[in-house]
LUMLOKOL-518399 format. One line per 4 residues: number of its first residue (from 1); their letters; for each residue x, y, z of C-alpha. Coordinates in pm, 1 decimal. Layout:
// residues N
NUM = A = X:Y:Z  ...
// end
This chain:
// residues 168
1 = SWCW = -701.7:65.6:-1589.4  -1016.0:-16.2:-1364.6  -931.6:-70.8:-1007.1  -837.7:303.7:-926.2
5 = CQYF = -712.0:177.8:-579.8  -1040.9:78.4:-445.3  -974.6:-283.5:-355.6  -873.4:-210.2:3.4
9 = VTTG = -1141.9:41.2:75.8  -1417.1:-193.5:-28.3  -1528.3:-546.7:54.8  -1730.9:-815.7:-113.4
13 = ETYR = -1991.8:-687.9:-363.7  -1903.9:-325.8:-335.4  -1578.6:-398.1:-519.4  -1684.9:-386.4:-889.0
17 = HSSD = -1466.5:-404.3:-1197.5  -1608.7:-78.3:-1291.5  -1370.5:178.5:-1405.5  -1605.5:478.7:-1392.5
21 = GNRA = -1757.1:390.7:-1050.7  -1403.5:326.2:-927.1  -1270.6:655.0:-1071.2  -1546.2:854.0:-917.9
25 = ALER = -1494.2:684.0:-580.8  -1123.0:787.3:-592.4  -1195.6:1148.3:-694.5  -1450.7:1172.2:-395.5
29 = QAAR = -1154.3:1024.7:-162.9  -901.2:1273.1:-295.5  -1122.0:1558.2:-192.1  -1096.1:1456.0:179.7
33 = RPPP = -796.8:1499.1:434.0  -576.0:1326.8:460.6  -565.4:1253.1:94.2  -566.0:884.1:-23.2
37 = GLLA = -226.7:881.4:-153.3  71.0:1054.0:-303.4  198.8:1096.3:-676.6  545.0:1088.6:-799.3
41 = YAEG = 662.4:1315.4:-1089.1  936.5:1312.0:-1325.9  994.9:1634.0:-1527.1  640.6:1724.7:-1458.7
45 = TPVG = 471.2:1414.4:-1549.7  289.5:1180.1:-1306.2  495.9:858.9:-1305.3  362.2:683.0:-993.2
49 = WVQV = 123.1:659.8:-703.9  107.3:499.0:-350.7  -202.0:466.5:-169.5  -144.9:533.7:218.6
53 = GPRT = -355.8:598.2:493.6  -497.4:504.0:847.1  -548.7:133.1:846.6  -901.8:187.5:972.8
57 = AYPR = -985.3:327.3:637.8  -922.1:5.5:451.2  -1204.7:-260.1:547.3  -1045.3:-534.5:362.2
61 = LRGN = -728.8:-510.7:559.7  -917.3:-482.9:900.7  -1132.8:-808.6:768.9  -828.2:-1018.6:673.6
65 = RGLL = -788.0:-1296.3:926.8  -422.8:-1360.5:839.7  -343.2:-993.4:922.6  -551.9:-1002.4:1235.9
69 = AVTG = -334.3:-1303.1:1352.5  -16.8:-1108.0:1318.3  -135.6:-780.0:1443.1  -371.1:-864.1:1715.4
73 = EDID = -536.0:-595.5:1910.9  -425.7:-320.2:1705.8  -621.7:-387.0:1406.1  -852.6:-104.8:1475.0
77 = DPEV = -578.8:143.5:1587.8  -608.6:457.3:1402.9  -252.7:539.2:1463.8  -150.1:247.3:1253.9
81 = WAVT = -131.1:340.6:882.5  -104.5:114.5:576.0  67.2:143.1:259.4  -170.7:-57.5:31.4
85 = CFVV = -73.0:-32.5:-325.3  181.1:117.4:-579.1  133.5:208.4:-943.7  451.0:295.3:-1148.3
89 = RVGQ = 378.4:377.7:-1516.9  546.1:151.0:-1762.6  873.7:283.5:-1871.9  940.2:426.7:-1530.5
93 = RRKG = 969.7:88.0:-1345.0  1313.8:-19.5:-1192.1  1418.5:340.9:-1159.9  1345.1:393.6:-790.4
97 = VGAA = 1011.9:541.4:-838.0  840.8:288.6:-591.8  1117.9:358.2:-334.9  1071.4:720.8:-355.9
101 = LLGA = 688.4:675.6:-316.8  739.8:462.0:1.7  984.0:710.1:141.6  713.6:991.4:76.2
105 = AVGS = 463.1:766.7:239.6  675.6:739.8:551.1  709.7:1100.8:575.5  329.5:1180.2:502.8
109 = AREA = 225.7:920.9:777.2  465.5:1057.6:1020.9  352.6:1428.6:962.0  -12.2:1304.7:1004.1
113 = GARV = 67.8:1168.2:1338.5  81.9:780.1:1270.4  254.9:590.5:1523.4  313.1:296.7:1302.0
117 = LEGH = 335.1:250.2:919.9  248.6:-94.2:796.5  305.0:-260.5:436.4  211.1:-600.4:292.9
121 = PVDV = 458.9:-641.3:-1.4  544.8:-933.8:-203.7  859.4:-1123.0:-103.5  995.9:-1199.5:-461.3
125 = AARP = 1281.9:-1401.2:-298.5  1021.5:-1647.4:-138.1  908.0:-1745.8:-485.7  1226.0:-1901.0:-617.6
129 = GQRV = 1237.4:-1968.2:-994.1  890.5:-1795.0:-1026.1  901.0:-1469.7:-1218.2  659.0:-1217.3:-1039.5
133 = ASAG = 468.7:-1005.5:-1297.6  436.4:-631.2:-1254.7  76.3:-668.9:-1210.6  130.3:-884.4:-913.6
137 = LYHG = 342.7:-623.0:-734.3  110.0:-364.6:-680.9  154.2:-415.6:-301.5  522.1:-348.5:-352.5
141 = AASP = 833.0:-571.5:-335.3  966.9:-637.9:26.3  1320.7:-532.4:-51.6  1240.0:-151.0:-72.8
145 = FVAA = 1043.3:-181.7:260.0  1360.2:-361.0:425.6  1599.3:-79.4:281.2  1350.8:175.1:426.3
149 = GFTE = 1396.9:26.5:783.0  1074.8:-177.0:806.0  1083.2:-500.2:982.2  900.9:-794.9:922.7
153 = VGRT = 642.3:-893.5:1213.0  493.3:-1194.0:1056.5  350.4:-1328.3:754.6  -20.8:-1375.0:591.6
157 = SPHR = 115.1:-1643.9:348.3  461.9:-1776.8:249.4  534.6:-1489.2:9.6  352.4:-1211.7:185.2
161 = PVMR = 535.2:-1049.4:483.7  360.6:-790.8:715.9  630.9:-509.3:741.0  626.2:-231.9:1010.4
165 = LELR = 804.9:87.8:1073.2  765.3:248.3:1396.4  736.8:615.8:1349.0  750.6:749.9:1699.6
// end
């Protein structure tokens, strides 16, 4: 309702809870190539979104000390792409929309020449007895990443794996 997938493309004070400013920023980003993400449709209606692009486009990822400890020297490698967030419309969740978006993100990254696609999902299984709200899954859940062939290369916290898929 207000983020418009600006969390990862900003840092510090530039990330505001301003729906109008964030929406305008995403509209400007959508005019660029590669586009900032992909949409999923069901019967002509948009039902989901995934943000995907070169990791170098996401200052919040590049400044993450935990991620730097896991990825090391390739933190600035433009051939490493990242899937940063998913949005699936209420009523469409648990229908495979997120998995379909992830599959499309893999194809898009591969087609654009990415060497690696990386994700930072939530490992729901690492939070036994805790229900994870839908709003807390905007990074995606780990299980679709595993099903898509991603492998865990480390963790930035006990429930946040860094998942990677070699594309070439």
